[in-house]
N, C-alpha and C positions, 0 to 999 in steps of 0.2 A: 504493500500500500504506500509506503514512504517513497519508493522509487517512482510510482505513478504521480504522487504529489510533486516530487522534484521535477519530473518531466513536464508536468502541466505548468509549474512555476517558470521553468526555463522557456517554454513556449510563449508564455505571457510576457516575459522579459524581451525575448526576440521580437515579438509582435509590437511591443511598445516602442522599441528602438526603431524598427522599420517604419512604423507610422510617423514617429517624430522626425526621422530623417527623410521621409517620403521616398523610401526605397523598398525593394522586395526583400522578404526575409532571407532568401538565399544569398543576398549580397553582403550579409554580415559575416565577416571573416574571423573575428576574434571569438574564441570559445569561452563561454560563460564559466565553465569549470576551471579554466586557467586563471580566472579572476577571483572567484569566490567559491566556497564549499557549498554546492547547491543542495546537498542532503541536509546539512546543518541549517541552511536558510529555510528550507522547506519545513523542517521540524519546528523552527521558531515561529514561522508564519502559522502553522497549524495550531501550535500552543496558544498563540495570541488570539485566534479566532474565537469570538464569543466569550473571552475571558476578560472581565473588567479590571482585573488586577495586573494585567500585562499590556503595555503599550509598546508596540514594535515599530521601529523605524531604522532600517538598514540601508545605507547608501554606498554606492561604489561607482567607479567610472569604467566604462567599456565602450568601445567604438566611438569615442569622442563625445559620449553622452554621460550624464549623471543619471543613474537609475536608483530609485528609491522603492523599497518594498516595505509596506506598512501592514498593520493588523490584518490578519486573515489572508495575507498574500496579495493585497492590492499593489499594483505596479504602476509607477509613473516614470517617464523618461523625459529628460530635458537636455537639449543639445545647444547650449548657448554659443552664438557666434559661428555655428556650423552652417555652411551654405548647402542646401539640399541638392541632391542630384538632379 
């Protein structure tokens, strides 16, 4: 189950980056697993989901974007100063 959650979270991260950069998902070259432990991030996101005592906010940089994962695995990507393709 954790592997599936990590895969879903990775897919959501790739999607957020692609949408922010206005590119196709397969144009993203950097591997998320080389930047952050996706299994650990997935577990943190799952633990924070529906838990009022945990507030999650994890940010990292990948593909020229700042990615933030918050409670329950919500993903946002911001690519300041990056000219889209």
